[in-house]
C-alpha positions as CSV (number, residue, x, y, z in Angstrom):
1,M,3.8,34.0,-23.0
2,H,4.6,36.8,-25.7
3,D,3.1,39.3,-23.6
4,V,5.4,38.3,-20.5
5,A,8.2,38.3,-23.0
6,A,7.6,41.5,-24.4
7,M,7.1,43.1,-20.7
8,A,10.4,41.4,-19.5
9,G,12.5,42.4,-22.7
10,V,13.3,39.1,-23.3
11,S,12.4,36.2,-25.7
12,I,9.8,33.8,-25.5
13,K,12.4,31.0,-25.2
14,T,13.8,33.1,-22.1
15,V,10.6,32.6,-20.5
16,S,10.1,29.0,-21.1
17,N,13.4,28.6,-19.7
18,V,12.5,30.5,-16.1
19,I,9.1,28.5,-16.2
20,N,10.5,24.9,-16.6
21,G,13.8,25.8,-14.2
22,Y,16.2,26.1,-16.5
23,P,19.2,26.9,-13.9
24,Y,21.4,29.0,-16.0
25,I,19.9,32.2,-16.4
26,R,20.8,35.2,-14.7
27,P,19.2,36.3,-11.5
28,E,18.3,39.5,-12.8
29,T,16.9,38.2,-15.9
30,K,14.9,35.6,-13.8
31,E,13.5,38.1,-11.7
32,R,12.4,40.7,-14.7
33,V,10.6,37.4,-16.1
34,E,8.9,36.5,-12.8
35,H,7.9,39.9,-12.1
36,A,6.3,40.2,-15.6
37,I,4.4,36.8,-14.5
38,A,2.9,37.6,-11.4
39,E,2.2,41.2,-12.9
40,L,-0.2,39.8,-15.8
41,G,-1.3,36.9,-13.9
42,Y,0.3,34.3,-16.4
43,R,-0.6,30.4,-16.1
44,V,0.8,27.7,-17.9
45,N,-1.3,26.3,-20.1
46,I,-0.9,22.6,-18.9
47,S,-3.5,21.0,-21.5
48,A,-1.6,22.4,-24.3
49,R,1.9,21.3,-22.7
50,N,0.7,17.7,-22.3
51,L,-0.8,17.5,-25.8
52,R,2.4,18.6,-27.4
53,Q,4.3,16.1,-25.1
54,G,1.6,13.5,-26.1
55,R,0.6,13.3,-22.7
56,T,-2.6,13.8,-20.5
57,G,-0.8,14.3,-17.3
58,M,-3.8,12.3,-15.5
59,I,-2.7,8.4,-14.2
60,G,-5.3,5.6,-13.6
61,L,-5.2,3.7,-10.2
62,A,-7.3,0.9,-10.1
63,V,-7.8,-1.1,-6.5
64,P,-10.1,-3.7,-5.5
65,E,-12.2,-1.6,-2.6
66,L,-11.9,1.7,-1.3
67,S,-13.9,0.5,2.2
68,L,-10.9,-1.4,2.9
69,P,-8.7,1.0,4.9
70,Y,-5.7,-0.4,3.3
71,F,-6.9,0.4,-0.2
72,A,-8.0,3.7,1.0
73,E,-4.7,4.6,2.3
74,L,-2.8,3.7,-0.4
75,A,-4.8,5.4,-2.9
76,D,-4.0,8.3,-0.6
77,S,-0.3,7.4,-0.5
78,V,-0.4,7.2,-4.4
79,I,-2.2,10.8,-5.1
80,R,0.6,12.5,-2.7
81,A,3.8,10.4,-4.3
82,A,1.8,11.9,-8.0
83,E,1.7,15.3,-6.7
84,P,5.3,16.7,-6.8
85,H,5.3,15.3,-10.9
86,G,2.1,17.2,-11.6
87,L,0.2,14.2,-12.2
88,I,-3.8,14.0,-11.7
89,V,-4.9,10.2,-10.2
90,L,-8.0,8.7,-11.6
91,I,-9.1,6.4,-9.1
92,E,-11.3,3.2,-10.5
93,Q,-12.7,0.5,-7.9
94,T,-12.7,-3.2,-9.2
95,N,-14.7,-5.0,-6.2
96,A,-12.3,-7.7,-6.7
97,S,-14.4,-8.7,-9.9
98,R,-12.7,-10.9,-12.7
99,E,-15.0,-9.0,-15.2
100,R,-14.3,-5.5,-13.8
101,E,-10.6,-6.4,-13.8
102,L,-10.3,-7.1,-17.3
103,E,-12.3,-4.2,-18.2
104,V,-9.9,-1.7,-16.4
105,L,-7.2,-3.5,-18.9
106,T,-9.3,-2.6,-22.1
107,S,-10.9,0.4,-21.4
108,Q,-11.1,3.4,-23.6
109,R,-10.9,5.3,-20.4
110,R,-6.9,4.5,-20.7
111,R,-6.7,7.0,-23.7
112,L,-7.3,9.5,-20.7
113,T,-4.4,8.8,-18.9
114,D,-0.4,8.2,-19.4
115,G,-0.5,5.0,-17.3
116,L,-1.9,2.5,-15.3
117,I,-1.3,1.6,-11.4
118,F,-3.1,-1.6,-10.8
119,S,-3.4,-3.9,-7.8
120,P,-5.9,-7.1,-9.2
121,L,-7.6,-9.6,-6.9
122,A,-9.2,-11.6,-9.4
123,L,-7.0,-12.0,-12.2
124,G,-4.0,-14.6,-11.8
125,T,-0.7,-16.1,-12.6
126,E,-2.9,-17.5,-15.5
127,D,-3.8,-14.4,-16.4
128,R,-0.5,-12.9,-17.5
129,A,-0.8,-12.5,-20.9
130,H,-3.8,-9.9,-20.1
131,F,-1.2,-7.6,-18.7
132,A,0.8,-7.6,-22.2
133,V,-0.7,-3.9,-22.9
134,D,0.3,-1.5,-25.1
135,Y,0.3,1.4,-22.3
136,P,3.0,1.8,-19.3
137,I,1.0,-0.2,-16.3
138,V,2.8,-0.8,-12.7
139,L,1.5,-3.6,-10.8
140,L,0.9,-4.0,-7.2
141,G,0.2,-7.1,-4.8
142,E,0.5,-10.8,-4.9
143,R,-1.1,-12.1,-7.6
144,I,0.6,-11.6,-10.6
145,F,4.4,-12.6,-10.6
146,G,6.7,-12.9,-13.5
147,G,4.1,-10.7,-15.5
148,P,4.7,-8.6,-18.4
149,A,4.7,-5.5,-16.4
150,D,6.7,-3.7,-13.5
151,H,5.6,-5.2,-10.2
152,V,5.9,-3.4,-6.9
153,T,5.0,-6.0,-3.6
154,M,5.7,-6.3,-0.2
155,S,7.6,-8.9,1.9
156,N,4.8,-10.9,2.8
157,V,6.4,-14.3,3.9
158,E,9.1,-12.3,5.9
159,A,6.5,-10.0,7.3
160,A,4.2,-12.5,8.4
161,R,7.1,-14.2,9.9
162,A,8.5,-11.6,11.7
163,A,4.9,-10.7,13.2
164,T,4.6,-14.1,14.5
165,Q,7.7,-14.1,15.8
166,H,7.3,-11.4,17.7
167,L,4.5,-13.2,19.6
168,I,6.7,-16.2,20.1
169,D,9.2,-14.1,21.4
170,S,6.5,-12.2,23.9
171,G,6.0,-16.1,25.1
172,R,3.2,-16.9,23.5
173,R,3.0,-20.7,22.6
174,R,-0.9,-21.3,21.3
175,I,-1.1,-18.8,17.7
176,A,-4.1,-18.9,16.3
177,V,-4.5,-17.1,12.6
178,I,-7.1,-15.3,11.0
179,G,-7.9,-14.7,7.5
180,A,-6.8,-17.8,5.7
181,H,-8.4,-18.5,2.6
182,E,-9.0,-22.6,1.7
183,G,-6.7,-23.6,-1.1
184,E,-5.3,-20.3,-2.2
185,T,-1.5,-20.8,-3.4
186,V,-0.8,-17.3,-4.6
187,G,-2.0,-14.0,-2.8
188,S,-1.8,-12.4,0.2
189,A,-3.4,-15.0,2.5
190,A,-1.4,-18.0,1.3
191,L,2.2,-15.8,1.8
192,R,0.9,-14.6,5.2
193,V,0.0,-18.1,6.2
194,R,3.3,-19.5,4.9
195,G,5.1,-16.7,6.8
196,Y,3.3,-17.7,10.0
197,E,3.8,-21.6,9.6
198,Q,7.9,-21.0,8.9
199,A,7.8,-18.8,12.0
200,L,5.9,-21.7,14.0
201,A,8.5,-24.3,12.5
202,D,11.6,-22.4,13.4
203,A,10.5,-22.1,17.2
204,G,9.4,-26.3,17.1
205,L,5.9,-25.3,17.5
206,P,3.5,-27.7,16.1
207,L,1.1,-26.5,13.6
208,D,-2.5,-27.1,14.7
209,P,-5.3,-26.8,12.0
210,A,-7.8,-26.0,14.8
211,L,-6.0,-22.4,15.1
212,V,-6.2,-21.5,11.5
213,A,-9.6,-19.5,10.7
214,E,-10.5,-18.7,7.5
215,A,-12.3,-15.5,6.7
216,G,-13.5,-14.4,2.8
217,L,-13.3,-10.8,2.5
218,W,-10.9,-9.2,5.2
219,H,-13.4,-7.0,6.9
220,R,-13.9,-6.1,10.5
221,A,-16.9,-8.1,10.4
222,T,-15.2,-11.2,9.0
223,G,-12.6,-10.4,11.5
224,A,-15.4,-10.7,14.3
225,E,-16.5,-13.8,12.8
226,A,-13.5,-15.9,12.9
227,M,-13.0,-14.7,16.2
228,D,-16.4,-15.5,17.5
229,R,-15.5,-19.3,15.9
230,L,-12.6,-19.6,17.5
231,L,-13.9,-19.0,20.8
232,D,-16.7,-21.2,20.2
233,A,-14.7,-23.9,19.6
234,G,-12.8,-24.2,22.9
235,T,-9.7,-24.8,21.5
236,P,-6.9,-23.0,23.6
237,F,-5.0,-20.1,22.2
238,D,-3.2,-17.3,23.9
239,A,-2.0,-15.1,20.8
240,V,-4.0,-14.1,17.3
241,F,-1.9,-13.0,14.1
242,A,-4.7,-11.4,11.8
243,L,-3.9,-11.4,8.5
244,N,-4.5,-7.6,8.1
245,D,-5.8,-4.8,10.7
246,A,-9.4,-4.8,9.6
247,L,-9.8,-8.9,10.7
248,A,-7.9,-7.6,13.8
249,I,-10.1,-4.7,15.0
250,G,-12.8,-7.0,14.3
251,A,-11.4,-9.7,16.5
252,L,-10.5,-7.2,19.1
253,H,-13.9,-6.1,19.4
254,V,-15.2,-10.0,20.2
255,L,-12.5,-10.5,22.6
256,H,-13.5,-7.3,24.3
257,A,-17.1,-8.4,24.1
258,R,-16.6,-11.7,25.6
259,G,-14.3,-10.5,28.5
260,V,-11.2,-11.7,27.1
261,S,-8.4,-9.4,28.3
262,V,-6.0,-8.4,25.5
263,P,-2.9,-8.7,25.8
264,D,-2.7,-10.4,29.1
265,E,-4.7,-13.3,28.4
266,V,-4.4,-13.1,24.2
267,A,-2.4,-10.9,22.2
268,V,-3.2,-9.7,18.5
269,I,-1.2,-9.0,15.9
270,G,-2.3,-7.4,12.8
271,F,-1.1,-6.5,9.1
272,D,-1.0,-3.2,7.3
273,D,-0.8,-0.6,9.9
274,I,-3.3,1.3,8.8
275,E,-4.1,4.6,10.9
276,D,-6.9,3.0,12.8
277,A,-4.6,0.6,14.6
278,A,-3.0,3.3,16.5
279,Y,-6.7,4.1,17.8
280,A,-8.1,0.6,18.6
281,S,-8.6,-0.4,22.2
282,P,-6.0,-1.1,23.1
283,P,-3.5,0.1,20.2
284,L,-3.1,-2.6,17.9
285,S,0.6,-4.1,17.1
286,S,0.9,-4.4,13.3
287,V,3.2,-4.5,10.3
288,A,4.0,-1.5,8.4
289,P,4.4,-3.0,5.1
290,G,5.8,0.2,3.4
291,R,2.6,2.0,1.9
292,E,4.5,5.2,1.2
293,E,7.6,3.2,-0.5
294,I,5.5,1.5,-2.6
295,A,3.5,4.1,-3.7
296,R,6.7,6.3,-4.7
297,T,8.0,3.3,-6.2
298,A,5.1,2.7,-8.3
299,I,4.7,6.2,-9.5
300,E,8.8,6.6,-10.6
301,L,8.4,3.3,-12.2
302,L,5.1,4.4,-14.3
303,L,6.8,7.9,-15.1
304,A,9.7,5.8,-16.4
305,R,8.0,4.2,-18.9
306,V,5.7,7.0,-19.9
307,A,9.0,8.8,-20.5
308,G,10.8,5.7,-22.4
309,T,13.7,5.7,-19.9
310,A,12.6,2.5,-18.3
311,P,15.0,-0.3,-18.8
312,A,14.0,-3.2,-21.2
313,E,13.5,-5.8,-18.9
314,H,10.3,-5.4,-16.1
315,V,11.5,-4.5,-12.8
316,E,10.1,-6.5,-9.6
317,V,10.5,-4.3,-6.4
318,V,10.0,-5.7,-2.6
319,T,9.9,-3.1,-0.3
320,D,11.0,-3.0,3.5
321,F,8.6,-3.6,6.3
322,E,8.5,-3.0,9.9
323,V,6.9,-5.1,13.0
324,V,5.4,-2.0,14.9
325,V,4.7,-2.8,18.4
326,R,2.0,-1.4,20.5
327,E,-0.3,-2.5,23.5
328,S,-2.4,-5.4,21.8
329,T,1.0,-7.4,22.5
330,A,3.2,-5.4,24.9
331,G,0.9,-4.4,27.3
332,A,0.3,-0.8,28.3
333,G,4.2,-0.2,28.9
334,A,4.6,-0.7,24.9
335,G,6.5,2.5,23.5
336,A,7.9,3.5,27.0
337,G,11.1,4.0,26.2
338,A,12.7,3.9,22.7
339,G,9.7,4.2,20.9
340,R,8.6,7.4,22.3
341,A,9.9,9.5,19.6
342,S,7.3,7.7,17.0
343,S,4.3,8.0,19.2
344,A,2.6,7.4,22.7
345,A,2.2,3.9,23.4
346,E,4.1,2.6,20.2
347,S,7.6,1.6,19.5
348,R,9.3,-0.1,16.6
349,L,11.2,-3.1,15.7
350,L,13.1,-2.8,12.3
351,A,12.9,-6.1,10.6
């Protein structure tokens, strides 16, 4: 920086102001400094800057499982949201293990990061005290509500109700749900099943327990197994709401293999709107839960905590959602009109 200042004929402070985008600098001065920077190949010493500020320039992101498309795409969204702020994201996978999730909170690795974005699956409401940590943290997901940390979540109940209502509006009356967790009262499964039940009740449709199919892990294989069980049981149904897209894609595979026409005989809708949904056969209708908004909001909340500018009270943010209609519920004509601007065979219903 001394060399840049000498070449440009300005003070070191002026060089610093140019580098940091200070607006009140004469254009000709800024031009001389930028020319000197280019001539000398000067690069800001990020490590030194961060050390002066007491920061590392890195944040942690802990998710259950990167093999699940939603979490892989969420990680991508967080990385892209962090880039404009000059942040590097260190990703940790917990495998939804209670021991691993607790270890993430107390690990010495936290000294390497300025804060943590954490999506727990094994820890629950009874574990709130573990999240009272001495570093900035933002929680994602549906396991911890009212905890001692900022929280970004999605509209699980409302979005699931809208997905089920879409099936009802298309004339379906025997709607199965895949992905339930027996005995669960908190978490994505419980909330999305609640939305499904509310939509049935609103439409005056009975809840048939035989149409509620459980699935432990929400993978393609467990979706396929649940669909096999439904078909083998012989209970009639004309639609399926899968609690995530991986389950839905597994269900589509079985329906195709067993000669069941989608959507003519059975309509299928998922949740998460992962990239694979648009390329399923047929293209899968799904709920887009605001993944980009979740990532962007989590980064903004975390940075506010790092900078000490966040409010004293912890913040809870619920993101918007959309029901994305494709051929698996609306047939080959889906998106032929108003949805054409989004992509082929796709239209959007704003929730």
